[in-house]
C-alpha positions in Angstrom: 11.4 8.9 -3.0 9.7 12.3 -3.0 6.1 12.9 -4.0 5.1 15.6 -6.3 2.2 18.1 -5.9 1.1 21.2 -7.7 -0.5 24.4 -6.3 -3.5 25.3 -8.3 -1.9 28.2 -10.3 0.9 25.9 -11.3 -1.5 23.3 -12.4 -3.2 25.8 -14.7 0.1 26.9 -16.1 1.0 23.3 -16.7 -2.2 22.6 -18.7 -1.5 25.6 -20.8 1.8 24.1 -22.0 2.0 22.3 -25.3 1.8 18.5 -25.1 5.5 18.2 -25.8 6.4 20.7 -23.0 4.1 18.8 -20.7 5.9 15.6 -21.3 9.3 17.2 -20.9 8.2 18.7 -17.5 6.8 15.3 -16.3 9.9 13.5 -17.4 12.2 15.9 -15.5 10.0 15.9 -12.3 10.0 12.1 -12.4 13.8 12.2 -12.6 14.3 14.5 -9.6 12.0 12.5 -7.3 15.0 10.5 -6.1 17.5 13.3 -5.4 15.9 16.6 -5.9 18.9 18.7 -4.7 21.1 17.1 -7.4 19.0 18.8 -10.1 17.8 22.1 -8.6 19.3 25.4 -7.6 18.0 27.4 -4.6 16.7 30.9 -5.5 18.5 33.6 -3.6 16.4 35.1 -0.9 13.8 32.4 -1.1 13.0 28.9 0.1 12.0 27.9 -3.5 14.2 26.1 -5.9 14.6 26.4 -9.7 14.6 23.6 -12.2 15.5 24.0 -15.9 13.3 22.2 -18.5 14.8 23.6 -21.8 13.5 27.2 -22.2 11.0 26.6 -19.3 11.7 27.0 -15.6 9.8 25.2 -12.8 9.9 26.8 -9.4 9.3 24.4 -6.6 9.4 24.1 -2.8 11.2 21.0 -1.4 9.8 19.9 1.9 12.4 17.6 3.5 10.3 16.5 6.5 7.4 15.2 4.3 9.6 14.3 1.3 7.5 16.4 -1.0 8.2 18.5 -4.0 5.5 21.2 -4.5 5.5 22.9 -7.9 4.8 26.6 -7.4 5.1 28.1 -10.8 5.9 27.0 -14.3 6.8 29.4 -17.2 9.3 30.8 -19.6 12.5 32.0 -18.3 11.6 35.6 -19.0 8.5 35.7 -17.1 8.6 32.9 -14.3 10.7 35.1 -11.9 8.3 38.1 -12.0 5.8 38.5 -9.0 
């Protein structure tokens, strides 16, 4: 089973979500811990993966060697892909 971590900026974005959105993100992250590639799509031109949580997107790096999922960014679909 993969462990889940957050970069500091993603942790701040997570805290700014509503309680309902936080619960939904946690539920989806818990679900993908077993087989992360079954629920994610790789972003073109990047090592990162995208995960849909309703109107939100979670951008994460999956590190196979360490069996870690590192959340890089959380946000609305319209803004999460912007640099």
